[in-house]
C-alpha positions, 0 to 999 in steps of 0.5 A, a space after each residue: 500500500 502506498 505511503 498516502 494510505 494514512 490520509 483520512 479517507 483511506 484510513 476510514 476505508 481501512 477501519 471499515 474493512 476491518 469492521 466488515 472482516 470482523 463481522 464476517 469472521 475473516 480476521 485472523 486470530 491467534 491460536 488461542 482465540 476463544 470467543 467469549 467462553 472457556 468451555 472446552 471439549 473432553 477430547 478431540 477425535 481426528 477422523 483421518 489424520 494419524 498425527 499428534 500435531 494440531 491443525 494450525 490456527 485452531 486450538 485442540 483441547 483435551 485428549 486427542 484420539 486418532 481413529 486410524 480405522 475410518 475410511 476417507 473415500 474421497 479427498 477434497 483437494 484442499 491444501 495449506 493451513 486452516 484459517 480461523 476467524 474472529 468469531 471462531 469460524 474455521 476455513 480450509 478444513 481438509 485431512 484434519 477433519 475432526 470432532 470435539 466431544 463434550 461429555 457431561 458429568 451427569 449424562 442423560 443418555 443422549 448425544 447430539 452430533 452438531 453440524 455448524 453452518 457457514 455456506 459450505 465455505 467455513 465452519 461456524 464452530 463457536 456460534 453454531 458449535 461450542 455455544 450450543 454444546 454448552 447449552 446441551 451440557 447443562 441438560 446432561 446431553 453429550 455433544 459432538 461438534 463436527 469440524 467437517 471437510 469443506 467440499 471444494 467441488 467434492 459434494 460427498 465429502 462433508 456427509 462422509 465425515 458426519 457418517 464417520 462421526 456417527 460410526 465412531 460415536 456409536 462404537 464408543 457409546 457405552 463408554 460415553 454413557 450414550 444410548 441415543 444419538 441425534 443430529 443438529 445443524 444450522 444453515 448450511 450445517 442444517 443442510 448437512 444435518 438434513 442430509 444425514 437425516 435422509 441420506 444415511 447408509 445403514 443403522 449406524 449412520 441413521 440419526 435417532 432424531 434430527 434438529 434443523 435450525 434455519 436449514 438450507 434444504 432446497 437446491 432446486 427451484 425452491 428459493 434457498 441459499 445460492 452460495 451454499 448450493 454453489 459451494 456444495 454442488 457447483 454453479 452448473 449442477 444438472 437437475 438430477 444432482 440439484 434434486 438429490 440435494 433438495 432434501 425434502 425430496 429424500 424424506 421417507 416414512 423411515 426418516 427419524 423425528 425432526 424438530 425445525 426452527 426458523 424466522 420469518 424474516 430470515 434474509 439468508 435462507 428463506 423460511 420456505 426451506 423449513 416449510 417444504 421439509 416439514 410438509 414432506 415429513 407430514 406427507 410421509 407420516 414422520 413425527 415433526 415439530 416446527 417453530 417459526 418466529 416472526 423476527 430474528 433473521 439468520 445466524 442466531 445459533 447458540 449466541 445468547 446474551 452470555 456470549 454476545 451483546 445482542 441475541 437476535 432471537 433474545 425475545 424468544 430464546 427462552 421459548 425456543 430452548 424450552 420447546 427444544 428441551 421438552 422435545 428432546 425429553 420426549 425423544 429420550 422416552 423412546 430409549 429402551 
């Protein structure tokens, strides 16, 4: 940048750029970045990497487990270090795909595999990961926050990681005190969770229940989130692929029970995404509950007033959490 950058106009532009970067989670952080919480996982499980080294940029806490038994069917082609944004957003995730496990002191038998959002270009690991895990911990529910590989033109990769997390957690369920494993996702992570809900391959990868929060569902003609579609299946995907990943078309009578929450004024992922999925569930006689709040827009995740100054859904947060906790208790009643 030339020496004149210190003039008043350019300095204003620099400050605006810094502010924008902070908003969108693009500012680099030190490896100790911990946005407003000291809540830590009990262990981190590397799905594929056979190493004790931590990925640069993202701190790894607790015991590190190298699975070495899970199969990576397809690589995503990314290389270089991961990136970490100001809000805990991870980018460039490749072979270091992993899951952070939070195990409550008094487990109630449930575990939830959490898929943070981020348009399939980043993973919002705090707003839609750690903060959510902390709330679940207060209910005695174990949480598995997935830091999944980004597709980078390989659309099967994120779901492969989630399937492998289910396989690992089911294999170790007894030692975790877990009898029931569900899935939860937000935005593009909601699409990933809905994929896990409808595109499971066997009993091990089938969730016992599903929680979809302002999820991307459609990738066909239904209004949805363009960036998530482009990042997952590409700009020129044919109609067959677009239909396949429009997950309301994949619902069957065997789809597990689903809880949905969305806001009418969501400017990123239109609420019609939750509605078409809910309608498909009803048409297939699948147990479903949906809450649509009038305002709150998008991306409110687990960002309560404990973590942020302005909870976008603060006026209804208590109602949302009470409804979800009650629904989860209902699912727990089915544990044999």
